[in-house]
C-alpha positions, 0 to 999 in steps of 0.5 A, a space after each residue: 451443518 444445520 442452521 441451529 448448529 451454526 448459531 452455536 459456532 464462535 462468531 469468528 467462524 460463523 460470520 465468514 461461513 455465512 458470508 462465503 455462502 452469500 447470506 446477508 440476513 438470517 433469523 432462527 429461533 428469535 435470533 436475527 443476524 444481518 450482515 453488512 458489506 465488508 469494506 473494499 480492500 485497497 490495493 496500491 498500484 504503482 505504475 512503472 516509470 516510462 523514463 530512463 533513469 539517469 546513471 547511478 554513477 553520475 554524482 554532483 561535485 558534493 557527492 550527492 546523486 545528480 538528480 538532487 541538483 538543478 540545471 546549474 549543477 547546484 545541490 538541492 541540499 545547499 552543499 557548496 561546490 567542492 571543485 578546486 583548481 589544482 595546479 
């Protein structure tokens, strides 16, 4: 492809092509193009937990998972204890 042919290309083809060749500025026949830096892509990294998860079968008396309770066994949702003494 010649430089003059590049200017006839649609912008969505011409700009990525120029960037792929490392061109930052181009001036041809009175037409000047200056390419800025693309914003960096943000990649989300989630570090895996180093702690052993509590059993999924452990439940509070109200039925919520045990991790939704405090040390006294009270549910953080405000559920009342449903333990009943059966005779």
